C-alpha positions as CSV (number, residue, x, y, z in Angstrom):
1,M,62.4,-78.8,-38.0
2,R,61.7,-76.2,-40.7
3,T,60.3,-73.8,-38.2
4,F,63.3,-74.3,-35.9
5,I,65.8,-73.6,-38.7
6,V,64.0,-70.5,-39.9
7,L,63.7,-69.0,-36.4
8,T,67.3,-69.8,-35.6
9,I,68.6,-68.1,-38.7
10,I,66.4,-65.0,-38.3
11,L,66.8,-64.5,-34.5
12,G,70.4,-65.6,-34.6
13,S,71.1,-62.9,-37.2
14,L,70.0,-60.0,-34.9
15,P,73.4,-59.5,-33.2
16,F,75.0,-59.3,-36.6
17,C,72.3,-56.9,-37.8
18,F,73.2,-54.7,-34.8
19,A,77.0,-55.0,-35.2
20,R,77.0,-54.7,-39.0
21,P,73.7,-52.9,-40.0
22,Y,74.2,-53.6,-43.7
23,I,73.6,-57.3,-42.8
24,G,70.3,-56.1,-41.5
25,I,69.5,-54.6,-44.9
26,F,70.3,-58.0,-46.4
27,M,68.1,-59.8,-43.9
28,W,65.3,-57.3,-44.4
29,A,65.4,-58.0,-48.2
30,W,65.5,-61.8,-47.7
31,I,62.5,-61.7,-45.3
32,S,60.6,-59.2,-47.5
33,Y,60.9,-61.1,-50.7
34,M,61.3,-64.8,-49.9
35,N,59.1,-64.7,-46.7
36,P,60.8,-67.8,-45.2
37,H,58.6,-67.7,-42.1
38,R,55.5,-68.1,-44.4
39,L,57.0,-71.5,-45.5
40,T,56.9,-73.0,-42.1
41,W,54.1,-75.2,-40.8
42,S,53.7,-73.3,-37.6
43,H,50.8,-70.9,-37.6
44,A,52.5,-68.8,-34.9
45,V,55.7,-68.4,-36.8
46,K,53.9,-67.5,-40.0
47,Y,52.6,-64.4,-38.4
48,F,55.6,-63.7,-36.1
49,P,56.9,-60.1,-36.8
50,V,60.4,-61.2,-37.9
51,A,60.9,-58.2,-40.1
52,Q,60.1,-55.9,-37.2
53,Y,62.8,-57.4,-35.1
54,V,65.4,-57.3,-37.9
55,G,64.4,-53.7,-38.6
56,I,64.8,-52.6,-34.9
57,A,68.2,-54.3,-34.7
58,T,69.4,-52.6,-37.9
59,L,68.2,-49.2,-36.9
60,L,69.9,-49.5,-33.5
61,G,73.1,-50.7,-35.1
62,Y,72.9,-47.7,-37.5
63,L,73.1,-45.3,-34.5
64,F,76.5,-46.7,-33.5
65,T,78.2,-47.9,-36.6
66,K,80.9,-46.0,-38.5
67,E,80.3,-48.1,-41.6
68,R,77.8,-45.7,-43.1
69,D,77.7,-42.9,-45.6
70,K,75.9,-39.6,-45.6
71,L,72.6,-39.6,-47.5
72,P,73.7,-38.3,-51.0
73,L,71.4,-35.5,-52.2
74,E,70.9,-37.0,-55.6
75,R,67.8,-36.1,-57.6
76,E,66.1,-39.4,-56.8
77,V,66.7,-38.9,-53.1
78,M,65.1,-35.5,-53.2
79,L,62.1,-36.8,-55.1
80,L,61.7,-39.7,-52.6
81,M,61.7,-37.2,-49.7
82,L,59.1,-35.1,-51.5
83,L,57.0,-38.1,-52.2
84,W,57.1,-39.3,-48.6
85,A,56.2,-35.8,-47.3
86,F,53.4,-35.6,-49.8
87,Y,52.1,-39.1,-48.8
88,T,52.0,-37.8,-45.2
89,F,50.2,-34.6,-46.2
90,T,47.5,-36.5,-48.2
91,S,47.0,-38.9,-45.3
92,C,45.9,-36.0,-43.1
93,F,42.9,-35.7,-45.5
94,G,42.4,-39.4,-46.1
95,L,38.9,-40.8,-46.5
96,S,39.6,-44.3,-45.3
97,A,39.8,-45.5,-41.7
98,S,42.9,-47.5,-42.6
99,V,44.8,-44.6,-44.0
100,W,47.4,-44.3,-41.3
101,N,48.0,-48.1,-41.2
102,E,48.8,-48.0,-44.9
103,W,50.9,-44.9,-44.4
104,S,52.9,-46.7,-41.7
105,R,53.5,-49.7,-44.0
106,T,54.7,-47.5,-46.9
107,S,56.8,-45.4,-44.5
108,K,58.7,-48.5,-43.4
109,I,59.5,-49.3,-47.0
110,L,60.7,-45.7,-47.7
111,L,62.7,-45.6,-44.5
112,F,64.6,-48.8,-45.5
113,T,65.1,-47.4,-49.0
114,F,67.1,-44.6,-47.4
115,M,68.8,-47.0,-45.1
116,T,69.9,-49.1,-48.0
117,I,71.4,-46.1,-49.7
118,I,73.3,-45.1,-46.5
119,L,74.6,-48.5,-45.6
120,C,75.3,-50.2,-49.0
121,I,77.3,-47.7,-51.1
122,D,79.9,-50.4,-52.0
123,K,80.3,-52.6,-55.1
124,Q,80.4,-55.9,-53.2
125,K,77.5,-55.0,-50.9
126,I,75.3,-53.9,-53.8
127,K,76.1,-57.2,-55.7
128,S,75.3,-59.2,-52.5
129,L,72.0,-57.3,-52.1
130,L,71.0,-57.9,-55.7
131,L,71.8,-61.6,-55.4
132,I,69.7,-61.9,-52.3
133,I,66.7,-60.2,-53.9
134,A,67.1,-62.2,-57.1
135,F,67.4,-65.6,-55.5
136,S,64.6,-64.8,-52.9
137,I,62.1,-64.2,-55.7
138,G,63.8,-66.6,-58.1
139,F,63.1,-69.4,-55.5
140,Y,59.4,-69.0,-56.4
141,G,60.3,-69.1,-60.0
142,I,62.0,-72.5,-59.6
143,K,59.2,-73.7,-57.2
144,G,56.5,-72.5,-59.6
145,T,58.2,-74.2,-62.6
146,I,58.4,-77.5,-60.8
147,F,54.7,-77.1,-59.8
148,S,53.6,-76.3,-63.3
149,V,55.5,-79.3,-64.8
150,L,54.1,-81.7,-62.3
151,T,50.5,-80.4,-62.7
152,G,50.6,-80.0,-66.5
153,G,50.3,-76.2,-66.2
154,D,46.6,-76.4,-65.4
155,N,46.9,-74.4,-62.2
156,R,48.1,-70.9,-61.4
157,V,51.4,-70.2,-59.7
158,W,50.9,-68.3,-56.5
159,G,53.3,-66.6,-54.0
160,P,53.6,-67.1,-50.3
161,E,50.4,-66.4,-48.4
162,D,49.8,-63.1,-46.7
163,S,52.7,-61.4,-48.4
164,F,53.1,-58.7,-51.0
165,I,53.5,-61.3,-53.7
166,E,50.8,-63.8,-52.7
167,D,48.5,-63.0,-55.6
168,N,49.4,-64.5,-59.0
169,N,49.6,-61.0,-60.6
170,D,51.9,-59.7,-57.8
171,L,54.2,-62.7,-58.1
172,G,54.3,-62.3,-61.9
173,L,55.4,-58.7,-61.5
174,A,58.1,-59.6,-59.0
175,L,59.4,-62.4,-61.3
176,L,59.6,-60.0,-64.3
177,M,61.5,-57.4,-62.2
178,V,64.2,-59.9,-61.1
179,M,64.7,-61.5,-64.5
180,P,67.1,-58.7,-65.7
181,I,69.0,-59.0,-62.4
182,L,69.5,-62.8,-62.8
183,L,70.5,-62.4,-66.4
184,Y,73.0,-59.5,-66.1
185,I,74.7,-60.7,-63.0
186,S,75.1,-64.1,-64.7
187,K,76.9,-62.3,-67.6
188,M,79.4,-60.7,-65.1
189,E,79.8,-63.7,-62.8
190,E,83.1,-65.6,-63.1
191,N,82.0,-68.5,-60.8
192,K,80.7,-71.1,-63.3
193,K,78.4,-72.8,-60.8
194,L,76.8,-69.6,-59.6
195,Q,76.5,-68.5,-63.2
196,L,74.7,-71.7,-64.1
197,L,72.4,-71.3,-61.1
198,L,71.5,-67.7,-62.1
199,R,70.7,-68.8,-65.6
200,I,68.5,-71.7,-64.4
201,S,66.7,-69.3,-62.1
202,F,66.2,-66.9,-65.0
203,C,64.6,-69.6,-67.2
204,S,62.5,-70.8,-64.3
205,C,61.2,-67.3,-63.7
206,V,60.1,-67.1,-67.4
207,V,58.1,-70.3,-67.1
208,A,56.6,-69.5,-63.7
209,A,55.6,-66.0,-64.9
210,L,53.7,-67.5,-67.8
211,F,51.9,-69.9,-65.5
212,T,50.7,-67.2,-63.1
213,Y,48.0,-66.9,-65.8
214,S,48.4,-63.1,-65.4
215,R,47.7,-61.2,-68.6
216,G,49.5,-58.1,-67.3
217,T,52.6,-60.3,-66.6
218,F,52.3,-61.7,-70.1
219,L,52.4,-58.3,-71.7
220,G,55.3,-57.3,-69.5
221,L,57.1,-60.4,-70.5
222,V,56.7,-59.7,-74.2
223,V,58.0,-56.1,-73.8
224,L,60.9,-57.3,-71.6
225,F,62.0,-59.8,-74.2
226,I,61.8,-57.2,-77.0
227,A,63.9,-54.9,-74.9
228,L,66.4,-57.6,-74.1
229,L,66.6,-58.4,-77.8
230,Y,67.2,-54.7,-78.6
231,K,70.0,-54.4,-76.1
232,S,71.6,-57.7,-77.0
233,Q,75.0,-57.5,-78.8
234,K,74.2,-60.9,-80.6
235,K,70.8,-60.0,-81.9
236,V,70.6,-62.9,-84.5
237,L,71.5,-65.5,-81.9
238,S,69.1,-64.0,-79.4
239,A,66.3,-63.8,-81.9
240,L,66.9,-67.5,-82.8
241,F,66.8,-68.4,-79.1
242,V,63.5,-66.5,-78.5
243,G,62.0,-68.1,-81.6
244,I,62.9,-71.6,-80.4
245,A,61.4,-70.7,-76.9
246,I,58.2,-69.5,-78.5
247,A,57.9,-72.6,-80.7
248,C,58.4,-74.8,-77.6
249,A,55.9,-72.8,-75.7
250,V,53.3,-73.1,-78.4
251,M,53.8,-76.9,-78.5
252,F,53.7,-77.6,-74.8
253,V,51.6,-74.9,-73.0
254,P,48.0,-76.0,-72.3
255,E,45.1,-74.6,-74.3
256,K,43.7,-73.1,-71.1
257,L,46.7,-70.7,-70.9
258,V,46.5,-69.8,-74.6
259,N,42.8,-68.9,-74.3
260,R,43.6,-66.8,-71.2
261,M,46.1,-64.7,-73.1
262,E,44.0,-64.4,-76.2
263,S,41.3,-62.9,-74.1
264,I,43.4,-59.7,-74.2
265,K,42.0,-59.1,-77.7
266,T,38.4,-59.2,-76.5
267,Y,38.8,-57.4,-73.2
268,Q,35.4,-55.7,-73.7
269,Q,33.8,-59.1,-73.1
270,D,35.9,-60.0,-70.1
271,R,34.2,-59.1,-66.8
272,S,37.6,-58.9,-64.9
273,A,39.0,-56.5,-67.5
274,M,36.0,-54.3,-67.6
275,G,36.0,-54.3,-63.8
276,R,39.5,-52.8,-63.8
277,I,38.5,-50.1,-66.3
278,N,35.6,-49.3,-64.0
279,A,38.1,-49.0,-61.1
280,W,40.3,-46.7,-63.2
281,H,37.3,-44.4,-63.9
282,F,36.7,-44.4,-60.1
283,A,40.3,-43.2,-59.5
284,W,40.0,-40.6,-62.2
285,N,36.6,-39.2,-60.9
286,L,38.0,-39.1,-57.3
287,A,41.1,-37.2,-58.5
288,L,38.9,-34.7,-60.4
289,D,36.9,-34.1,-57.2
290,R,40.0,-33.9,-54.9
291,P,42.9,-33.0,-57.4
292,F,45.5,-31.9,-54.8
293,V,45.1,-34.6,-52.1
294,G,43.2,-37.5,-53.6
295,G,41.4,-39.9,-51.2
296,G,44.5,-40.9,-49.2
297,F,45.9,-44.4,-48.6
298,G,43.4,-47.3,-48.8
299,V,40.7,-45.3,-50.5
300,S,39.5,-48.2,-52.5
301,E,36.6,-49.1,-50.2
302,K,33.2,-50.1,-51.2
303,R,31.4,-47.1,-49.6
304,I,33.8,-44.6,-51.3
305,F,33.8,-46.7,-54.6
306,Q,30.1,-46.3,-54.9
307,L,30.3,-42.5,-54.8
308,Y,32.7,-42.2,-57.8
309,A,32.6,-45.4,-59.9
310,P,30.5,-45.4,-63.1
311,D,29.2,-48.8,-62.1
312,P,29.1,-48.6,-58.2
313,L,28.2,-52.3,-57.8
314,D,31.2,-53.7,-59.8
315,F,33.8,-53.1,-57.1
316,H,37.5,-53.7,-57.9
317,A,40.8,-52.4,-56.5
318,S,42.7,-50.0,-58.7
319,H,44.8,-52.7,-60.5
320,S,47.2,-50.0,-61.8
321,I,50.1,-48.3,-60.2
322,Y,49.3,-45.1,-62.0
323,F,45.5,-45.0,-61.1
324,E,46.3,-46.2,-57.6
325,V,48.5,-43.2,-57.0
326,L,46.1,-40.9,-58.8
327,G,43.1,-42.0,-56.7
328,E,45.0,-41.9,-53.4
329,H,47.2,-38.8,-53.8
330,G,45.7,-36.8,-56.7
331,F,47.4,-35.3,-59.7
332,V,50.3,-33.9,-57.6
333,G,51.1,-37.2,-56.1
334,L,50.9,-38.9,-59.5
335,G,53.2,-36.2,-60.9
336,L,55.8,-36.9,-58.1
337,F,55.5,-40.6,-58.6
338,L,56.1,-40.4,-62.4
339,A,58.9,-37.9,-61.9
340,L,60.7,-40.4,-59.6
341,L,60.2,-43.2,-62.1
342,I,61.3,-41.1,-65.2
343,S,64.3,-39.6,-63.3
344,S,65.6,-43.0,-62.4
345,I,65.4,-44.3,-66.0
346,L,67.1,-41.1,-67.3
347,S,69.8,-41.4,-64.6
348,V,70.8,-45.0,-65.6
349,K,70.7,-44.0,-69.3
350,K,73.0,-41.1,-68.7
351,L,75.4,-43.2,-66.6
352,K,75.7,-45.7,-69.4
353,K,76.1,-43.0,-72.0
354,N,79.0,-41.4,-70.0
355,F,80.9,-44.6,-69.2
356,K,80.2,-47.1,-71.9
357,Y,83.5,-46.4,-73.7
358,L,85.6,-47.0,-70.6
359,P,86.4,-50.8,-70.2
360,S,86.8,-50.5,-66.4
361,F,83.2,-49.3,-66.1
362,Q,81.5,-52.1,-68.0
363,W,80.1,-53.5,-64.7
364,L,78.4,-50.2,-64.2
365,C,76.9,-50.3,-67.8
366,N,75.6,-53.8,-67.1
367,Y,74.0,-52.6,-63.9
368,C,72.4,-49.7,-65.7
369,D,70.9,-51.9,-68.4
370,M,69.7,-54.3,-65.7
371,I,67.9,-51.5,-63.7
372,E,66.4,-50.0,-66.8
373,L,64.9,-53.3,-67.8
374,S,63.6,-54.0,-64.3
375,L,61.9,-50.6,-64.2
376,L,60.5,-51.1,-67.7
377,A,58.9,-54.4,-66.5
378,Y,57.4,-52.5,-63.5
379,M,56.1,-49.7,-65.8
380,V,54.4,-52.1,-68.2
381,S,53.1,-54.9,-65.9
382,G,52.4,-52.4,-63.2
383,A,49.9,-50.6,-65.5
384,F,47.5,-53.5,-64.8
385,L,48.4,-54.1,-61.1
386,G,48.0,-52.0,-58.0
387,R,51.5,-52.2,-56.6
388,A,52.6,-48.6,-56.4
389,Y,54.2,-49.2,-53.0
390,F,56.0,-52.4,-53.9
391,D,59.2,-52.5,-52.0
392,L,61.1,-54.0,-54.9
393,Y,60.5,-50.9,-57.0
394,Y,61.9,-48.7,-54.2
395,H,64.9,-51.0,-53.8
396,M,65.6,-50.4,-57.5
397,I,65.5,-46.7,-56.9
398,S,68.0,-47.0,-54.0
399,I,70.3,-48.9,-56.3
400,V,70.1,-46.2,-58.9
401,V,71.3,-43.7,-56.3
402,I,74.1,-46.0,-55.2
403,L,75.3,-46.5,-58.7
404,K,75.4,-42.7,-59.2
405,V,77.6,-42.3,-56.1
406,L,79.8,-45.3,-57.0
407,A,80.3,-43.9,-60.5
408,K,81.4,-40.6,-59.2
409,R,83.9,-42.1,-56.7
410,E,85.3,-44.6,-59.2
411,Y,85.7,-42.0,-61.9
412,E,87.6,-39.7,-59.5
413,S,89.9,-42.6,-58.7
414,F,90.2,-43.3,-62.4
415,V,91.1,-39.7,-63.2
416,K,93.8,-39.6,-60.5
417,E,95.2,-42.9,-61.6
418,Q,95.4,-41.7,-65.3
419,S,97.0,-38.4,-64.1
420,F,99.7,-40.3,-62.3
421,Y,100.5,-42.4,-65.3
422,T,100.5,-39.4,-67.6
423,I,103.0,-37.6,-65.3
424,A,105.1,-40.7,-65.2
425,E,105.2,-40.9,-68.9
426,Q,106.2,-37.2,-69.2
427,D,109.0,-37.7,-66.7
428,H,110.3,-40.5,-68.7
429,T,110.2,-38.4,-71.9
430,L,112.0,-35.6,-70.1
431,G,114.7,-37.9,-68.7
432,L,113.5,-37.4,-65.2
433,A,112.5,-41.0,-64.5
434,G,114.2,-42.1,-61.2
435,V,115.4,-38.5,-60.5
436,V,112.7,-37.8,-58.0
437,E,110.2,-39.9,-56.1
438,A,106.6,-39.9,-57.3
439,Q,105.4,-38.8,-53.9
440,D,107.6,-35.7,-53.8
441,E,105.6,-33.2,-55.9
442,D,107.8,-30.2,-55.1
443,A,110.9,-32.0,-56.2
444,R,109.2,-33.1,-59.4
445,V,108.1,-29.5,-60.3
446,K,111.6,-28.1,-59.5
447,A,113.2,-30.8,-61.7
448,R,110.8,-30.0,-64.6
449,R,111.6,-26.3,-64.4
450,E,115.4,-27.0,-64.5
451,V,114.9,-29.1,-67.6
């Protein structure tokens, strides 16, 4: 029954994805993050290329729809284009046999990043997309919390198999990135039931993130809560809440989890931690040898690892978004990657600075804080996790671009509206109210001159 329901929903959505391509963007996000087909019992459905069918229907619909915008040439869009072009360039010099397979997978993510921008420049669409992303990953927060409570927290929380978030570390990163989305949308939501569900999902994500037993996730969680406290308007109340949460955590979390997190202090004695540092040295040495092109996608293979790693027998993947890009695309690739990340954070900061004093733009300021915190979680936790091509990160970039376009459009409308009211007030002061119609500008100007 579960298999039938999932297939019916996905395949049944294809005509809608074609007729309204933005629905295809929503479906793509749902499939990418929740992976509903991975939750079925059918082996065939688990590996059925549902995202491919949704993607094809969406792209075909895009060719015929009028509900689309031109790709705005914002700074982040230009950097994304440069990054994609550079990824293609470095792939031509790649050392791995799987380089073009990895390029293809990353290109699909970047393509739908641009498609999201083109098809979703609308306040309601962007809210719907954020809710789909948040609840798709939040589902695993709720599921992981229930699992942790029932098992006493002795086992790690994992994501859906054969997905981007299968590993406990990957799931932890995803949970961290959606926490700000769940929290800030709940602040703006007027529907009390939806608001409650969002807050329950937020709390569940916090618990599930802890029980991934990921030290990188734990560090990201600490930084995220400090940032939330800093941005909170009720700092004393928020600090009290955090204090109570920490006290409860200390009382109820198993000793196994405490010991795992305390091992951060003695990382020199931890084989896993030292293996990651060895992998970072591998990426650094490879970049020094090939500074302009790196090793290309998928370069973390044993045969290549043995050539550049200090300890060639202690093989590990990069386990860092920064060293992953450095090893695969050299210093130029890392520079572009960091430029995109920094540019996005600066953009949301500037948007908030420009509009925080206008009451009608508070929704925009909330979104800016939300994106900034989500990217902060990615920066911190991603430093210990090789997810440089995580589609959620690129979704956040697309939302930054959309917010910039929406801000410009709404501000132009705001200025026109204010100008209209200013003129109306002046007319009233001059005794012209009712003399001429507001639409007749020539008559208005003539009447003003007569006065």
